[in-house]
C-alpha atoms as a printed R data frame, in Angstrom:
    type eleno elety resid chain resno      x       y       z
1   ATOM     1    CA   MET     A     1 16.366  15.036  19.674
2   ATOM     2    CA   CYS     A     2 14.865  16.808  22.651
3   ATOM     3    CA   SER     A     3 15.608  19.954  24.692
4   ATOM     4    CA   ASN     A     4 13.954  22.762  26.603
5   ATOM     5    CA   HIS     A     5 15.170  25.170  23.912
6   ATOM     6    CA   VAL     A     6 13.458  23.115  21.213
7   ATOM     7    CA   ALA     A     7 10.216  23.039  23.206
8   ATOM     8    CA   LYS     A     8 10.237  26.811  23.748
9   ATOM     9    CA   THR     A     9 11.032  27.490  20.092
10  ATOM    10    CA   VAL     A    10  8.150  25.305  18.937
11  ATOM    11    CA   ARG     A    11  5.663  26.706  21.487
12  ATOM    12    CA   ASP     A    12  6.516  30.272  20.494
13  ATOM    13    CA   ARG     A    13  6.156  29.448  16.811
14  ATOM    14    CA   ILE     A    14  2.811  27.679  17.236
15  ATOM    15    CA   GLU     A    15  1.455  30.575  19.337
16  ATOM    16    CA   LYS     A    16  2.519  33.029  16.655
17  ATOM    17    CA   GLU     A    17  1.746  31.087  13.458
18  ATOM    18    CA   GLY     A    18 -0.447  28.126  14.420
19  ATOM    19    CA   LEU     A    19  0.227  24.609  13.149
20  ATOM    20    CA   PRO     A    20  1.452  24.232   9.560
21  ATOM    21    CA   GLN     A    21 -1.142  24.079   6.801
22  ATOM    22    CA   PHE     A    22  0.080  22.100   3.812
23  ATOM    23    CA   ASN     A    23 -0.560  23.855   0.526
24  ATOM    24    CA   ARG     A    24  1.574  25.121  -2.315
25  ATOM    25    CA   ARG     A    25  1.673  28.672  -0.967
26  ATOM    26    CA   ASN     A    26  3.176  27.495   2.306
27  ATOM    27    CA   PHE     A    27  5.523  25.214   0.389
28  ATOM    28    CA   LEU     A    28  6.956  28.204  -1.483
29  ATOM    29    CA   ARG     A    29  7.018  30.342   1.678
30  ATOM    30    CA   ILE     A    30  9.103  28.015   3.848
31  ATOM    31    CA   GLY     A    31 12.681  29.204   4.123
32  ATOM    32    CA   GLY     A    32 15.748  27.156   3.265
33  ATOM    33    CA   ILE     A    33 18.590  26.003   5.486
34  ATOM    34    CA   ALA     A    34 21.912  27.869   5.497
35  ATOM    35    CA   ALA     A    35 24.953  25.829   4.524
36  ATOM    36    CA   ALA     A    36 28.463  25.943   5.940
37  ATOM    37    CA   GLY     A    37 31.402  23.839   4.796
38  ATOM    38    CA   VAL     A    38 32.539  21.293   7.356
39  ATOM    39    CA   THR     A    39 34.482  18.238   6.238
40  ATOM    40    CA   ALA     A    40 33.055  14.890   7.387
41  ATOM    41    CA   ALA     A    41 35.405  12.438   9.082
42  ATOM    42    CA   SER     A    42 34.934   8.677   9.011
43  ATOM    43    CA   VAL     A    43 35.390   5.849  11.471
44  ATOM    44    CA   GLY     A    44 34.839   2.135  10.988
45  ATOM    45    CA   MET     A    45 31.429   0.462  11.134
46  ATOM    46    CA   PRO     A    46 30.838  -3.124  12.204
47  ATOM    47    CA   VAL     A    47 30.341  -5.755   9.529
48  ATOM    48    CA   ILE     A    48 26.647  -6.357   8.878
49  ATOM    49    CA   LYS     A    49 25.494  -9.915   9.400
50  ATOM    50    CA   ALA     A    50 22.398 -10.691   7.337
51  ATOM    51    CA   ARG     A    51 20.414 -13.896   7.337
52  ATOM    52    CA   ALA     A    52 17.661 -15.289   5.185
53  ATOM    53    CA   TYR     A    53 14.109 -14.475   6.245
54  ATOM    54    CA   LYS     A    54 11.755 -17.340   5.356
55  ATOM    55    CA   GLY     A    55 13.223 -17.498   1.875
56  ATOM    56    CA   THR     A    56 12.011 -13.987   0.971
57  ATOM    57    CA   GLY     A    57 15.154 -11.964   1.549
58  ATOM    58    CA   GLU     A    58 17.724 -10.895   4.119
59  ATOM    59    CA   VAL     A    59 17.210  -9.078   7.413
60  ATOM    60    CA   ILE     A    60 19.347  -5.948   7.829
61  ATOM    61    CA   ASP     A    61 19.482  -4.306  11.250
62  ATOM    62    CA   LEU     A    62 19.213  -0.536  10.845
63  ATOM    63    CA   SER     A    63 19.671   0.121  14.572
64  ATOM    64    CA   HIS     A    64 22.720   1.134  16.549
65  ATOM    65    CA   VAL     A    65 23.426  -0.657  19.831
66  ATOM    66    CA   PHE     A    66 21.770   1.279  22.657
67  ATOM    67    CA   GLY     A    67 24.435   1.947  25.261
68  ATOM    68    CA   THR     A    68 25.919   4.303  27.810
69  ATOM    69    CA   ASN     A    69 28.324   5.962  25.371
70  ATOM    70    CA   ILE     A    70 26.086   6.967  22.466
71  ATOM    71    CA   PRO     A    71 25.639  10.352  20.777
72  ATOM    72    CA   THR     A    72 22.786  12.438  22.200
73  ATOM    73    CA   TYR     A    73 21.194  15.688  21.112
74  ATOM    74    CA   LEU     A    74 22.029  17.347  24.433
75  ATOM    75    CA   ILE     A    75 25.128  16.842  26.517
76  ATOM    76    CA   GLY     A    76 24.090  15.038  29.690
77  ATOM    77    CA   GLU     A    77 21.338  12.934  28.082
78  ATOM    78    CA   THR     A    78 23.520   9.834  27.863
79  ATOM    79    CA   PRO     A    79 21.633   6.730  29.092
80  ATOM    80    CA   GLN     A    80 22.637   5.162  32.402
81  ATOM    81    CA   ARG     A    81 22.325   1.541  33.480
82  ATOM    82    CA   GLU     A    82 22.944  -0.658  36.507
83  ATOM    83    CA   ASP     A    83 22.461  -4.283  37.469
84  ATOM    84    CA   TYR     A    84 19.101  -4.637  39.218
85  ATOM    85    CA   VAL     A    85 19.488  -8.330  39.956
86  ATOM    86    CA   THR     A    86 22.138 -10.811  38.826
87  ATOM    87    CA   VAL     A    87 22.301 -14.529  38.134
88  ATOM    88    CA   GLU     A    88 25.048 -14.900  40.724
89  ATOM    89    CA   ALA     A    89 23.156 -13.184  43.553
90  ATOM    90    CA   ASN     A    90 19.514 -13.692  42.604
91  ATOM    91    CA   GLY     A    91 19.302 -16.528  40.100
92  ATOM    92    CA   PHE     A    92 18.350 -14.302  37.156
93  ATOM    93    CA   TYR     A    93 19.553 -11.131  35.445
94  ATOM    94    CA   ILE     A    94 17.764  -7.773  34.984
95  ATOM    95    CA   GLN     A    95 19.151  -4.294  34.304
96  ATOM    96    CA   ARG     A    96 17.685  -0.952  35.359
97  ATOM    97    CA   TRP     A    97 18.012   1.804  32.736
98  ATOM    98    CA   THR     A    98 17.542   5.567  32.910
99  ATOM    99    CA   PHE     A    99 17.172   7.346  29.569
100 ATOM   100    CA   THR     A   100 15.022   9.780  27.622
101 ATOM   101    CA   GLU     A   101 12.592   8.526  24.974
102 ATOM   102    CA   HIS     A   102 14.658  10.200  22.253
103 ATOM   103    CA   ALA     A   103 17.993   8.439  22.642
104 ATOM   104    CA   GLY     A   104 19.771   6.011  20.360
105 ATOM   105    CA   THR     A   105 18.081   4.858  17.171
106 ATOM   106    CA   HIS     A   106 14.584   6.100  17.969
107 ATOM   107    CA   VAL     A   107 11.182   7.167  16.698
108 ATOM   108    CA   ASP     A   108  9.548  10.600  16.967
109 ATOM   109    CA   MET     A   109  5.767  10.367  17.242
110 ATOM   110    CA   PRO     A   110  3.405  13.312  16.516
111 ATOM   111    CA   ALA     A   111  3.041  14.071  20.254
112 ATOM   112    CA   HIS     A   112  6.770  14.864  20.421
113 ATOM   113    CA   PHE     A   113  6.087  18.314  18.942
114 ATOM   114    CA   VAL     A   114  2.301  18.702  18.914
115 ATOM   115    CA   ALA     A   115  0.236  18.930  22.101
116 ATOM   116    CA   GLY     A   116 -2.632  16.453  22.095
117 ATOM   117    CA   ALA     A   117 -1.336  14.581  19.041
118 ATOM   118    CA   GLN     A   118 -0.964  10.802  18.776
119 ATOM   119    CA   THR     A   119  1.335   9.066  21.217
120 ATOM   120    CA   VAL     A   120  3.109   5.809  20.495
121 ATOM   121    CA   ASP     A   121  0.514   3.665  22.289
122 ATOM   122    CA   GLN     A   122 -2.238   5.147  20.068
123 ATOM   123    CA   TYR     A   123 -0.368   4.908  16.782
124 ATOM   124    CA   ASP     A   124 -1.693   2.592  14.063
125 ATOM   125    CA   ALA     A   125  0.620  -0.423  13.777
126 ATOM   126    CA   ASP     A   126 -0.128  -0.677  10.042
127 ATOM   127    CA   LEU     A   127  1.868   2.519   9.550
128 ATOM   128    CA   LEU     A   128  4.984   0.972  11.110
129 ATOM   129    CA   VAL     A   129  5.590  -1.354   8.138
130 ATOM   130    CA   SER     A   130  6.632   0.497   4.987
131 ATOM   131    CA   PRO     A   131  8.513   0.209   1.710
132 ATOM   132    CA   ALA     A   132 11.868   1.956   2.063
133 ATOM   133    CA   VAL     A   133 12.987   4.797  -0.158
134 ATOM   134    CA   VAL     A   134 16.618   5.633   0.633
135 ATOM   135    CA   ILE     A   135 17.919   8.825  -0.970
136 ATOM   136    CA   ASP     A   136 21.702   9.083  -1.012
137 ATOM   137    CA   ILE     A   137 23.172  12.535  -0.306
138 ATOM   138    CA   SER     A   138 26.461  11.198   1.060
139 ATOM   139    CA   GLU     A   139 28.572  12.823  -1.651
140 ATOM   140    CA   LYS     A   140 27.532  16.365  -0.781
141 ATOM   141    CA   ALA     A   141 27.431  15.582   2.963
142 ATOM   142    CA   ALA     A   142 31.087  14.555   2.772
143 ATOM   143    CA   THR     A   143 32.061  18.153   1.972
144 ATOM   144    CA   ASP     A   144 29.208  20.065   3.665
145 ATOM   145    CA   ALA     A   145 28.058  18.953   7.123
146 ATOM   146    CA   ASP     A   146 25.045  21.275   6.827
147 ATOM   147    CA   ALA     A   147 23.831  19.665   3.608
148 ATOM   148    CA   SER     A   148 20.097  18.993   3.222
149 ATOM   149    CA   LEU     A   149 18.048  16.453   1.347
150 ATOM   150    CA   THR     A   150 16.218  18.698  -1.119
151 ATOM   151    CA   VAL     A   151 13.255  18.500  -3.473
152 ATOM   152    CA   GLU     A   152 15.782  18.178  -6.291
153 ATOM   153    CA   ASP     A   153 17.279  15.110  -4.585
154 ATOM   154    CA   ILE     A   154 13.816  13.552  -4.392
155 ATOM   155    CA   GLN     A   155 13.140  14.304  -8.048
156 ATOM   156    CA   ALA     A   156 16.495  12.848  -9.074
157 ATOM   157    CA   TRP     A   157 15.722   9.645  -7.145
158 ATOM   158    CA   GLU     A   158 12.306   9.407  -8.811
159 ATOM   159    CA   SER     A   159 13.806   9.957 -12.268
160 ATOM   160    CA   ALA     A   160 15.974   6.909 -11.693
161 ATOM   161    CA   ASN     A   161 13.528   4.725  -9.757
162 ATOM   162    CA   GLY     A   162  9.977   5.866 -10.408
163 ATOM   163    CA   GLU     A   163  7.619   7.783  -8.151
164 ATOM   164    CA   ILE     A   164  7.881   7.215  -4.407
165 ATOM   165    CA   PRO     A   165  5.383   4.438  -3.597
166 ATOM   166    CA   GLU     A   166  2.344   4.920  -1.405
167 ATOM   167    CA   GLY     A   167  3.051   4.401   2.288
168 ATOM   168    CA   ALA     A   168  6.827   4.751   1.934
169 ATOM   169    CA   LEU     A   169  9.307   5.587   4.646
170 ATOM   170    CA   VAL     A   170 11.599   8.112   2.944
171 ATOM   171    CA   ILE     A   171 15.108   7.965   4.405
172 ATOM   172    CA   MET     A   172 18.080  10.276   4.029
173 ATOM   173    CA   TYR     A   173 21.403   8.465   3.711
174 ATOM   174    CA   SER     A   174 24.249  10.866   4.419
175 ATOM   175    CA   GLY     A   175 26.908   8.404   5.575
176 ATOM   176    CA   TRP     A   176 26.886  10.052   8.999
177 ATOM   177    CA   ASP     A   177 26.381   6.724  10.794
178 ATOM   178    CA   VAL     A   178 30.105   5.944  10.538
179 ATOM   179    CA   ARG     A   179 30.670   8.586  13.232
180 ATOM   180    CA   TRP     A   180 28.400   6.892  15.788
181 ATOM   181    CA   ASP     A   181 31.200   5.429  17.892
182 ATOM   182    CA   THR     A   182 32.686   8.922  18.341
183 ATOM   183    CA   PRO     A   183 29.850  10.896  19.961
184 ATOM   184    CA   GLU     A   184 31.602  14.264  19.692
185 ATOM   185    CA   ALA     A   185 32.126  13.818  15.954
186 ATOM   186    CA   PHE     A   186 28.553  12.600  15.478
187 ATOM   187    CA   ARG     A   187 27.119  15.582  17.349
188 ATOM   188    CA   ASN     A   188 29.643  17.866  15.580
189 ATOM   189    CA   ALA     A   189 28.964  20.985  17.644
190 ATOM   190    CA   ASP     A   190 30.889  24.220  17.162
191 ATOM   191    CA   ALA     A   191 32.156  26.595  19.857
192 ATOM   192    CA   ASP     A   192 28.628  27.984  20.314
193 ATOM   193    CA   ASP     A   193 27.206  24.444  20.697
194 ATOM   194    CA   ILE     A   194 25.444  24.687  17.330
195 ATOM   195    CA   GLN     A   195 25.401  21.210  15.813
196 ATOM   196    CA   HIS     A   196 26.313  20.519  12.203
197 ATOM   197    CA   TYR     A   197 25.035  17.449  10.357
198 ATOM   198    CA   PRO     A   198 22.649  16.794   7.462
199 ATOM   199    CA   GLY     A   199 18.852  16.560   7.554
200 ATOM   200    CA   PHE     A   200 15.789  17.119   5.379
201 ATOM   201    CA   SER     A   201 15.178  20.587   3.985
202 ATOM   202    CA   PRO     A   202 11.809  22.133   4.968
203 ATOM   203    CA   GLU     A   203 10.828  22.245   1.301
204 ATOM   204    CA   ALA     A   204 11.538  18.539   0.851
205 ATOM   205    CA   ALA     A   205  9.435  17.659   3.886
206 ATOM   206    CA   VAL     A   206  6.474  19.679   2.631
207 ATOM   207    CA   PHE     A   207  6.825  18.223  -0.866
208 ATOM   208    CA   LEU     A   208  6.575  14.715   0.557
209 ATOM   209    CA   LEU     A   209  3.561  15.655   2.671
210 ATOM   210    CA   GLU     A   210  1.691  17.469  -0.109
211 ATOM   211    CA   GLU     A   211  2.704  15.552  -3.217
212 ATOM   212    CA   ARG     A   212  3.364  12.007  -1.973
213 ATOM   213    CA   ASP     A   213  1.525   9.664   0.421
214 ATOM   214    CA   ILE     A   214  4.260   8.727   2.889
215 ATOM   215    CA   HIS     A   215  4.218   7.079   6.308
216 ATOM   216    CA   GLY     A   216  7.204   9.018   7.595
217 ATOM   217    CA   ILE     A   217 10.824  10.008   7.142
218 ATOM   218    CA   GLY     A   218 14.130   8.865   8.602
219 ATOM   219    CA   VAL     A   219 17.732  10.040   8.942
220 ATOM   220    CA   ASP     A   220 21.114   8.634   9.953
221 ATOM   221    CA   THR     A   221 21.836  11.734  12.086
222 ATOM   222    CA   LEU     A   222 20.528  13.107  15.404
223 ATOM   223    CA   SER     A   223 17.679  15.157  13.923
224 ATOM   224    CA   LEU     A   224 15.192  15.189  11.050
225 ATOM   225    CA   ASP     A   225 16.184  18.849  10.619
226 ATOM   226    CA   PRO     A   226 19.776  19.769   9.789
227 ATOM   227    CA   GLY     A   227 21.771  20.144  12.991
228 ATOM   228    CA   ASN     A   228 22.077  23.917  12.643
229 ATOM   229    CA   SER     A   229 18.306  24.482  12.436
230 ATOM   230    CA   ALA     A   230 16.882  26.878  15.026
231 ATOM   231    CA   THR     A   231 13.253  26.599  13.883
232 ATOM   232    CA   PHE     A   232 12.732  22.811  13.529
233 ATOM   233    CA   ASP     A   233 10.512  23.234  10.469
234 ATOM   234    CA   VAL     A   234 10.837  19.605   9.402
235 ATOM   235    CA   HIS     A   235  9.886  18.188  12.802
236 ATOM   236    CA   LEU     A   236  6.914  20.508  13.075
237 ATOM   237    CA   SER     A   237  5.666  19.850   9.540
238 ATOM   238    CA   VAL     A   238  6.029  16.071   9.557
239 ATOM   239    CA   LEU     A   239  4.726  15.437  13.070
240 ATOM   240    CA   SER     A   240  1.865  17.936  12.687
241 ATOM   241    CA   ALA     A   241  0.752  15.920   9.662
242 ATOM   242    CA   GLY     A   242  0.412  12.785  11.818
243 ATOM   243    CA   LYS     A   243  3.538  11.168  10.365
244 ATOM   244    CA   TYR     A   244  6.542   9.902  12.312
245 ATOM   245    CA   GLY     A   245 10.291  10.317  12.046
246 ATOM   246    CA   ILE     A   246 13.182   7.988  12.795
247 ATOM   247    CA   GLU     A   247 16.561   9.358  13.889
248 ATOM   248    CA   GLY     A   248 19.926   7.658  14.297
249 ATOM   249    CA   LEU     A   249 19.520   4.955  11.643
250 ATOM   250    CA   ALA     A   250 22.447   2.650  10.848
251 ATOM   251    CA   ASN     A   251 23.651   0.495   7.947
252 ATOM   252    CA   LEU     A   252 21.657   2.304   5.272
253 ATOM   253    CA   ALA     A   253 24.380   1.634   2.723
254 ATOM   254    CA   ALA     A   254 23.232  -1.985   2.760
255 ATOM   255    CA   ILE     A   255 19.734  -1.120   1.479
256 ATOM   256    CA   LYS     A   256 20.130   2.125  -0.444
257 ATOM   257    CA   ASP     A   257 20.439   0.512  -3.874
258 ATOM   258    CA   GLY     A   258 17.647  -2.040  -3.652
259 ATOM   259    CA   ALA     A   259 14.085  -2.703  -2.554
260 ATOM   260    CA   ALA     A   260 13.398  -3.194   1.156
261 ATOM   261    CA   THR     A   261 10.516  -3.262   3.614
262 ATOM   262    CA   ILE     A   262 11.038  -1.502   6.945
263 ATOM   263    CA   TYR     A   263  9.639  -2.786  10.245
264 ATOM   264    CA   VAL     A   264  9.616  -0.237  13.089
265 ATOM   265    CA   GLY     A   265  9.796  -1.983  16.463
266 ATOM   266    CA   VAL     A   266  9.095   0.893  18.849
267 ATOM   267    CA   PRO     A   267  7.887   0.121  22.417
268 ATOM   268    CA   ARG     A   268  4.180   0.740  22.923
269 ATOM   269    CA   TRP     A   269  4.477   2.484  26.242
270 ATOM   270    CA   GLU     A   270  1.774   4.641  27.764
271 ATOM   271    CA   ALA     A   271  1.593   8.239  26.498
272 ATOM   272    CA   GLY     A   272  4.988   7.907  24.797
273 ATOM   273    CA   SER     A   273  6.291  10.661  22.533
274 ATOM   274    CA   GLY     A   274  8.345   8.034  20.750
275 ATOM   275    CA   GLY     A   275 11.101   5.784  21.917
276 ATOM   276    CA   PRO     A   276 14.260   3.798  21.207
277 ATOM   277    CA   ALA     A   277 13.509   1.276  18.494
278 ATOM   278    CA   ARG     A   278 14.808  -1.803  16.705
279 ATOM   279    CA   ILE     A   279 14.462  -0.946  13.014
280 ATOM   280    CA   LEU     A   280 14.692  -3.913  10.629
281 ATOM   281    CA   ALA     A   281 14.771  -4.025   6.849
282 ATOM   282    CA   ILE     A   282 13.940  -7.078   4.779
283 ATOM   283    CA   VAL     A   283 15.657  -6.809   1.408
């Protein structure tokens, strides 16, 4: 997600409050996210084709196809493409694309929200391979589009599965990915262009940063924050801590009930604030 409004909101907040400091006092001080009841609609998802990976498991693609009719945080950000050369005319085929770094299934690096922070070309590759922790909030998201993944959801997952492992990528599964092929439904904006879809609560993000040793977080929606957030607390907290976020994940239902390792294939382009990515899980 990316917009001039987001940038201004974050700049104003940093000028007023400084970057987040992660301690229990701040954890208790961070405000919650308001909820409004919006019923989630569903459309079909393609069948997942998994194949064996060197006898150790199956490869599940957690990425949506990057195309010219995908949901975007802002209207008008839709990627554009054209044939640059073709086999018929030139003997080989190349496309020319125009898109923002934060389109499609993509990664947010610390520099996306924090001036002078790590860009994608500087980021440690070791942090891009992580055990997956997928926390299912699809039941409450089905009746409340503004639902959040909360500290209580994390604690419930840990009660059933054990403590979140070191270096985990903690992912919210809301079931929102079934809307991907209908961009308006995925964006789910109201008459005032306020978007409504699930994300992490600020408290949950701070809990993970203070109490667990994670690599990052991920969502199957357009933003780490719930769509109706005006303060972007989760983005600011997670990226200020040197972690990364992944937005627009797909096919999480295929890995939510088992163990998986996530591989984040984000382009290592110069001074990048993130970028479209091929996210793979080996289960």
